[in-house]
Backbone as ProteinMPNN parsed JSONL, in Angstrom:
{"seq_chain_A": "MIEHQKQMETFGDRNSYSKTDQDSTFMRVKEDPMLNGQLKPAYNLQIATNNQFVLGFGLFQRPTDTKTLIPFLSTLSNTNALAEHIVADAGYGSEANYRTIEDNYQHHQAIIPYGTTERC", "coords_chain_A": {"N_chain_A": [[0.822, -1.194, 0.0], [1.956, 1.246, 0.753], [3.896, 1.568, -1.237], [2.244, 1.811, -3.486], [0.881, 4.217, -2.869], [3.042, 5.979, -2.954], [3.704, 5.826, -5.668], [1.374, 6.934, -6.772], [1.591, 9.55, -5.831], [3.807, 10.317, -7.286], [3.003, 10.276, -10.044], [0.77, 11.902, -9.969], [-1.843, 13.766, -11.382], [-1.446, 12.819, -13.91], [-1.65, 10.149, -14.633], [0.323, 8.33, -15.431], [3.835, 7.431, -15.511], [7.318, 7.225, -16.335], [9.631, 4.821, -15.155], [12.319, 5.278, -15.539], [12.493, 7.948, -16.23], [10.974, 10.015, -14.429], [9.594, 12.376, -14.819], [8.5, 12.27, -17.321], [5.673, 11.27, -19.371], [3.64, 8.513, -20.309], [2.891, 8.229, -23.671], [1.061, 7.965, -26.737], [2.886, 7.907, -29.469], [4.041, 8.951, -32.768], [3.956, 6.387, -35.258], [6.381, 3.832, -35.017], [9.128, 2.23, -36.83], [8.597, -0.507, -36.5], [5.902, -0.671, -36.302], [4.311, -1.184, -34.014], [2.804, 0.333, -32.3], [3.032, 1.074, -29.566], [2.784, 2.544, -26.273], [4.929, 5.158, -25.27], [7.423, 6.617, -23.113], [7.336, 10.107, -22.984], [7.43, 13.632, -23.882], [5.3, 16.447, -24.445], [5.947, 18.657, -26.8], [5.596, 22.039, -27.402], [5.626, 24.651, -29.749], [5.908, 28.031, -30.553], [5.701, 30.011, -33.4], [6.701, 32.606, -35.723], [6.764, 33.795, -38.884], [8.592, 31.749, -39.483], [10.387, 31.886, -37.392], [11.28, 30.9, -34.161], [9.408, 31.759, -31.424], [8.864, 31.01, -28.869], [8.809, 28.196, -26.597], [7.509, 25.202, -25.079], [7.582, 22.506, -22.785], [5.54, 19.832, -22.011], [3.74, 17.663, -19.783], [1.381, 16.603, -20.459], [-0.42, 14.562, -22.724], [-2.3, 15.427, -24.604], [-3.017, 18.129, -26.82], [-4.972, 19.97, -26.207], [-4.981, 20.483, -23.446], [-2.629, 21.852, -23.105], [-2.589, 24.367, -24.22], [-3.506, 26.764, -22.779], [-1.65, 27.069, -20.511], [0.641, 27.397, -22.084], [0.105, 29.706, -23.611], [0.027, 31.525, -21.522], [2.698, 31.492, -20.661], [3.931, 32.521, -22.989], [2.752, 35.039, -23.052], [3.737, 36.18, -20.684], [6.393, 36.506, -21.359], [6.271, 38.352, -23.308], [5.988, 37.384, -25.919], [3.749, 36.663, -27.24], [1.858, 36.636, -30.076], [-0.336, 38.766, -32.075], [-2.276, 37.301, -33.442], [-3.539, 34.208, -32.645], [-2.944, 31.194, -33.744], [-3.958, 27.928, -34.334], [-4.374, 24.347, -34.745], [-7.3, 22.163, -34.984], [-6.98, 20.409, -32.875], [-6.472, 21.821, -30.606], [-8.793, 22.983, -29.94], [-11.251, 23.721, -27.64], [-13.94, 24.291, -25.365], [-13.109, 25.476, -22.969], [-10.606, 26.512, -23.705], [-11.313, 28.351, -25.764], [-12.918, 30.103, -24.28], [-11.129, 31.052, -22.304], [-9.23, 32.409, -23.874], [-10.872, 34.364, -24.991], [-11.665, 35.744, -22.661], [-9.244, 36.467, -21.31], [-7.349, 37.339, -23.142], [-7.964, 39.711, -24.723], [-6.938, 41.445, -26.664], [-6.016, 39.871, -28.637], [-6.481, 37.743, -31.44], [-8.071, 34.723, -31.859], [-7.58, 32.003, -33.943], [-8.734, 29.241, -34.275], [-10.015, 26.316, -35.297], [-13.128, 24.577, -34.691], [-13.304, 21.215, -33.497], [-15.131, 19.708, -34.931], [-15.414, 20.903, -37.382], [-14.739, 19.976, -39.997], [-16.412, 17.822, -40.374], [-19.043, 16.108, -42.071]], "CA_chain_A": [[0.0, 0.0, 0.0], [2.848, 2.406, 0.815], [4.499, 1.723, -2.563], [1.191, 2.308, -4.367], [0.665, 5.635, -2.548], [4.203, 6.714, -3.446], [3.547, 5.906, -7.118], [0.293, 7.883, -7.054], [2.144, 10.88, -5.605], [4.753, 10.606, -8.36], [2.354, 10.622, -11.308], [-0.233, 12.949, -9.765], [-3.033, 13.651, -12.233], [-1.025, 12.421, -15.26], [-2.029, 8.743, -14.803], [1.439, 7.445, -15.736], [5.189, 7.983, -15.547], [8.341, 6.229, -16.637], [10.522, 4.57, -14.015], [13.64, 5.811, -15.846], [12.364, 9.408, -16.302], [9.704, 10.183, -13.733], [8.896, 13.567, -15.292], [7.829, 11.983, -18.589], [4.373, 10.619, -19.325], [3.47, 7.583, -21.417], [2.057, 8.791, -24.725], [1.051, 7.277, -28.023], [3.618, 8.775, -30.382], [3.961, 8.516, -34.167], [4.331, 4.986, -35.43], [7.785, 3.519, -35.209], [9.302, 1.314, -37.973], [8.043, -1.828, -36.224], [4.436, -0.513, -36.36], [3.679, -1.871, -32.896], [1.876, 1.261, -31.671], [3.119, 1.048, -28.112], [2.954, 3.795, -25.55], [6.33, 5.395, -24.944], [7.599, 7.797, -22.269], [7.611, 11.249, -23.855], [6.953, 14.961, -23.505], [4.566, 17.122, -25.502], [6.65, 19.892, -27.108], [4.816, 23.069, -28.081], [6.492, 25.701, -30.272], [5.234, 29.174, -31.175], [6.548, 30.576, -34.441], [6.226, 33.728, -36.515], [7.646, 33.883, -40.052], [9.56, 30.668, -39.343], [11.258, 32.118, -36.247], [10.717, 30.373, -32.922], [9.175, 32.807, -30.433], [8.841, 30.389, -27.552], [8.523, 26.766, -26.587], [7.135, 24.651, -23.785], [7.526, 21.057, -22.65], [4.412, 19.511, -21.156], [3.55, 16.257, -19.442], [0.066, 16.216, -20.977], [-0.339, 14.05, -24.091], [-3.22, 16.104, -25.512], [-2.736, 19.543, -27.038], [-6.037, 20.781, -25.611], [-4.621, 20.861, -22.074], [-1.366, 22.592, -23.067], [-2.701, 25.7, -24.831], [-3.619, 27.87, -21.82], [-0.37, 27.344, -19.859], [1.604, 27.855, -23.078], [-0.22, 31.111, -23.89], [0.425, 32.281, -20.344], [4.156, 31.627, -20.731], [4.247, 33.442, -24.077], [2.307, 36.366, -22.642], [4.663, 36.664, -19.654], [7.664, 36.858, -21.99], [5.937, 39.282, -24.404], [6.19, 36.7, -27.193], [2.439, 36.263, -27.765], [1.497, 37.414, -31.261], [-1.711, 39.262, -32.116], [-3.129, 36.208, -33.915], [-3.241, 32.902, -32.057], [-3.37, 30.238, -34.765], [-3.71, 26.539, -33.939], [-5.281, 23.415, -35.415], [-8.491, 21.768, -34.23], [-6.583, 19.657, -31.69], [-6.422, 22.748, -29.474], [-10.129, 23.533, -29.755], [-12.111, 23.275, -26.544], [-14.701, 25.397, -24.802], [-12.267, 26.14, -21.967], [-9.585, 27.296, -24.396], [-11.962, 29.496, -26.423], [-13.381, 31.029, -23.241], [-9.971, 31.683, -21.68], [-8.666, 33.38, -24.819], [-11.835, 35.468, -25.082], [-11.692, 36.495, -21.403], [-7.942, 36.921, -20.822], [-6.483, 37.843, -24.208], [-8.891, 40.501, -25.537], [-6.242, 42.125, -27.758], [-5.515, 38.84, -29.535], [-7.528, 37.054, -32.181], [-7.854, 33.274, -31.928], [-7.981, 31.326, -35.172], [-8.682, 27.829, -33.902], [-11.282, 25.716, -35.723], [-13.739, 23.558, -33.842], [-12.942, 19.862, -33.904], [-16.143, 19.14, -35.84], [-15.55, 21.771, -38.554], [-14.617, 19.239, -41.252], [-17.366, 16.713, -40.462], [-20.21, 16.325, -42.949]], "C_chain_A": [[0.866, 1.257, 0.0], [3.483, 2.654, -0.552], [3.484, 2.283, -3.549], [0.928, 3.796, -4.119], [1.818, 6.493, -3.051], [4.127, 6.876, -4.967], [2.466, 6.915, -7.501], [0.764, 9.322, -6.84], [3.077, 11.282, -6.742], [4.037, 11.017, -9.632], [1.254, 11.652, -11.168], [-1.464, 12.751, -10.619], [-2.687, 13.271, -13.675], [-1.428, 11.002, -15.606], [-0.88, 7.81, -15.162], [2.759, 8.199, -15.611], [6.15, 6.858, -15.859], [9.241, 6.047, -15.42], [11.923, 5.13, -14.265], [13.642, 7.33, -15.96], [11.006, 9.765, -15.702], [8.954, 11.452, -14.125], [8.146, 13.32, -16.596], [6.501, 11.273, -18.339], [4.28, 9.657, -20.499], [2.465, 8.151, -22.405], [2.119, 7.901, -25.952], [1.682, 8.243, -29.025], [3.492, 8.237, -31.8], [4.491, 7.094, -34.288], [5.831, 4.819, -35.663], [7.915, 2.522, -36.371], [8.712, -0.076, -37.757], [6.52, -1.836, -36.253], [3.727, -1.213, -35.213], [2.789, -0.955, -32.069], [1.898, 1.277, -30.155], [3.183, 2.452, -27.536], [4.421, 3.931, -25.17], [6.433, 6.605, -24.026], [8.03, 8.975, -23.141], [7.143, 12.544, -23.198], [6.214, 15.542, -24.693], [5.224, 18.485, -25.705], [5.741, 20.83, -27.885], [5.78, 24.173, -28.511], [5.627, 26.784, -30.897], [6.195, 29.785, -32.182], [5.88, 31.781, -35.084], [7.23, 33.92, -37.641], [8.845, 32.93, -39.927], [10.618, 30.915, -38.271], [10.559, 31.584, -34.999], [10.623, 31.507, -31.906], [9.223, 32.257, -29.014], [8.547, 28.913, -27.669], [8.134, 26.35, -25.172], [7.131, 23.135, -23.847], [6.45, 20.72, -21.635], [4.323, 18.018, -20.924], [2.206, 15.745, -19.945], [0.171, 15.708, -22.408], [-1.241, 14.797, -25.077], [-2.899, 17.592, -25.613], [-3.762, 20.449, -26.369], [-5.644, 21.313, -24.239], [-3.33, 21.67, -21.984], [-1.512, 24.045, -23.523], [-2.686, 26.836, -23.813], [-2.305, 28.106, -21.067], [0.685, 27.863, -20.839], [1.358, 29.326, -23.429], [0.2, 32.002, -22.725], [1.935, 32.527, -20.343], [4.557, 32.622, -21.815], [3.875, 34.873, -23.708], [3.268, 36.973, -21.621], [6.008, 37.086, -20.226], [7.477, 37.818, -23.164], [6.192, 38.678, -25.782], [4.87, 36.282, -27.83], [2.032, 37.198, -28.891], [0.032, 37.838, -31.201], [-2.691, 38.165, -32.522], [-2.646, 34.897, -33.301], [-3.815, 31.863, -33.013], [-2.989, 28.837, -34.315], [-4.682, 25.639, -34.691], [-6.394, 22.978, -34.471], [-8.168, 20.958, -32.983], [-6.526, 20.517, -30.435], [-7.805, 23.295, -29.128], [-10.88, 22.894, -28.601], [-12.823, 24.505, -26.0], [-13.859, 26.182, -23.793], [-11.207, 27.012, -22.634], [-10.175, 28.526, -25.071], [-12.346, 30.549, -25.386], [-12.209, 31.771, -22.597], [-9.354, 32.731, -22.598], [-9.577, 34.599, -24.915], [-11.794, 36.346, -23.834], [-10.352, 37.144, -21.049], [-7.029, 37.532, -21.878], [-7.331, 38.64, -25.202], [-8.221, 41.144, -26.749], [-5.634, 41.144, -28.755], [-6.697, 38.17, -30.21], [-7.173, 35.579, -32.306], [-8.403, 32.732, -33.239], [-7.759, 29.84, -34.924], [-10.011, 27.203, -34.31], [-11.832, 24.748, -34.671], [-13.363, 22.191, -34.377], [-13.892, 19.232, -34.887], [-16.311, 19.961, -37.104], [-15.573, 21.0, -39.855], [-15.643, 18.111, -41.41], [-18.552, 17.078, -41.341], [-21.448, 15.722, -42.343]], "O_chain_A": [[0.542, 2.23, -0.681], [3.6, 3.8, -0.986], [3.824, 3.141, -4.365], [0.768, 4.557, -5.074], [1.601, 7.609, -3.522], [4.45, 7.941, -5.494], [2.636, 7.669, -8.459], [0.375, 10.217, -7.59], [3.132, 12.453, -7.119], [4.418, 12.01, -10.252], [0.838, 12.232, -12.171], [-2.073, 11.682, -10.589], [-3.53, 13.384, -14.565], [-1.539, 10.678, -16.789], [-1.082, 6.596, -15.198], [2.796, 9.429, -15.607], [5.835, 5.682, -15.671], [9.572, 7.016, -14.736], [12.645, 5.428, -13.312], [14.694, 7.95, -15.801], [10.003, 9.807, -16.414], [7.778, 11.589, -13.789], [7.245, 14.085, -16.941], [6.244, 10.751, -17.253], [4.791, 9.954, -21.579], [1.344, 8.506, -22.042], [3.093, 7.182, -26.175], [1.091, 9.262, -29.382], [2.9, 7.179, -32.012], [5.355, 6.663, -33.525], [6.452, 5.574, -36.411], [6.9, 2.017, -36.852], [8.362, -0.755, -38.722], [5.91, -2.906, -36.232], [2.652, -1.781, -35.408], [2.071, -1.445, -31.197], [0.858, 1.478, -29.528], [3.575, 3.409, -28.204], [5.073, 2.956, -24.797], [5.626, 7.528, -24.134], [8.965, 8.864, -23.933], [6.549, 12.546, -22.12], [6.479, 15.163, -25.834], [5.073, 19.374, -24.867], [5.18, 20.449, -28.913], [6.645, 24.584, -27.738], [4.72, 26.492, -31.676], [7.356, 30.048, -31.867], [4.664, 31.958, -35.003], [8.407, 34.177, -37.391], [9.976, 33.3, -40.24], [11.639, 30.229, -38.242], [9.362, 31.805, -34.817], [11.625, 32.137, -31.568], [9.584, 32.967, -28.075], [8.093, 28.435, -28.709], [8.4, 27.059, -24.202], [6.722, 22.548, -24.85], [6.443, 21.257, -20.528], [4.766, 17.214, -21.744], [1.935, 14.548, -19.855], [0.798, 16.366, -23.238], [-0.965, 14.795, -26.277], [-2.552, 18.233, -24.62], [-3.444, 21.581, -26.005], [-5.939, 22.46, -23.907], [-2.969, 22.13, -20.9], [-0.643, 24.868, -23.238], [-1.918, 27.785, -23.973], [-1.869, 29.254, -20.984], [1.529, 28.678, -20.467], [2.307, 30.103, -23.532], [0.679, 33.116, -22.935], [2.39, 33.635, -20.059], [5.422, 33.469, -21.593], [4.61, 35.809, -24.022], [3.575, 38.163, -21.695], [6.693, 37.929, -19.646], [8.414, 38.068, -23.923], [6.572, 39.391, -26.71], [4.873, 35.611, -28.862], [1.879, 38.402, -28.688], [-0.74, 37.335, -30.385], [-3.807, 38.104, -32.007], [-1.477, 34.534, -33.431], [-5.03, 31.676, -33.08], [-1.839, 28.584, -33.958], [-5.693, 26.107, -35.213], [-6.426, 23.374, -33.305], [-9.023, 20.834, -32.106], [-6.533, 19.993, -29.321], [-7.963, 23.995, -28.128], [-11.115, 21.685, -28.585], [-12.349, 25.629, -26.165], [-13.898, 27.413, -23.771], [-10.94, 28.125, -22.181], [-9.616, 29.618, -24.971], [-12.125, 31.742, -25.592], [-12.286, 32.978, -22.371], [-8.995, 33.818, -22.147], [-9.103, 35.735, -24.919], [-11.88, 37.569, -23.941], [-10.331, 38.264, -20.538], [-6.037, 38.177, -21.538], [-7.41, 38.289, -26.379], [-8.88, 41.364, -27.765], [-4.837, 41.53, -29.61], [-7.775, 38.045, -29.628], [-6.101, 35.23, -32.801], [-9.556, 32.98, -33.593], [-6.74, 29.267, -35.31], [-11.041, 27.529, -33.722], [-11.085, 24.182, -33.873], [-13.129, 22.029, -35.574], [-13.511, 18.312, -35.611], [-17.27, 19.74, -37.844], [-16.355, 21.333, -40.745], [-15.729, 17.507, -42.479], [-19.004, 18.223, -41.348], [-22.526, 15.802, -42.932]]}, "name": "protein", "num_of_chains": 1, "seq": "MIEHQKQMETFGDRNSYSKTDQDSTFMRVKEDPMLNGQLKPAYNLQIATNNQFVLGFGLFQRPTDTKTLIPFLSTLSNTNALAEHIVADAGYGSEANYRTIEDNYQHHQAIIPYGTTERC"}
């Protein structure tokens, strides 16, 4: 029971961690040459660019992009690297993200499609 509680404290709300790199989270990454589709310990790297120049980056323990947008925007805003237009693909679209951008970043325009935009 003590070992289980220690493991739960280590992974927190991430649901997983690697024993060799406890900060990483198991994620389904792009297919490897063996095509076995296994989960691998990884980080979710986010990069903000403008005219092919990197303005900022962030490493996250969350496998989904939806949960990384708000902390990443906060980091960019704190370093004055947040551009006027916030452009992202549908993987970042969520009600919480749209609402936060609308409420906290009034001088920025979000161009993030809804996840169901392409559905017929």
